Phi, psi and omega in degrees: 000136184273165186300320182296327180295322183295323188264341178234117184293339183293328186294323182289326180288330182282340183069262185278354183295322180289320176292332173289329175293316179299323179290323175295324180292320179294321175297317183292326181287322177296317180292323180291324181290324178295322183294313179303318175298321180289323174302315180298317173303316176294329171301311185293315178299325182290319173300315177298317182297321183283000179100356179261141175278169175291337177266022185295165186280124181263328179231122184261128179288158179284169177271153177237125185256322184080013181249165170042239183277359183256061178241006181270082179296330177291326178287329172295317182295324178294316181298316182295323182294321176297310177304316184296318181294316182294325184269004172059047174279123178237280182286336180271004185296317181294316172310309182297323176299315174308318179289343182271347182271130187215168175047230183310319178296328181294333183296333182299122179277124182246142177287167177302318179294322180294327179291332181275337182247120182302313179308306180298326179293317177298321181294311176301310182300316185292326181286324182272326175280319181098114181279122180249000000 
């Protein structure tokens, strides 16, 4: 006797009807799962169609100015690292960091090599801005 038969007396009277309901439920569940997979595929194609890649920015980091109340480079860098992980930035991480630096912090001169390598850029900015 199935669970539905235990809780519903009409299932036992229907006999094979309960197993048919369970089978239909399982088919509906499988159909719904396939539909969800198609929706996910369509979303990916939609974003690509709109000119957005699958690696588009999902979380936008704040800007760092080095002025007034915005002088804690370490706190900014921690927040930037979280955004980089969420957005799956690897090679573009250094470029994204450049885009986040503004005002007083922008004045810091970085060599071409520093701009290409995220680690060197962070080290140079930390030394010139001062890690707090």
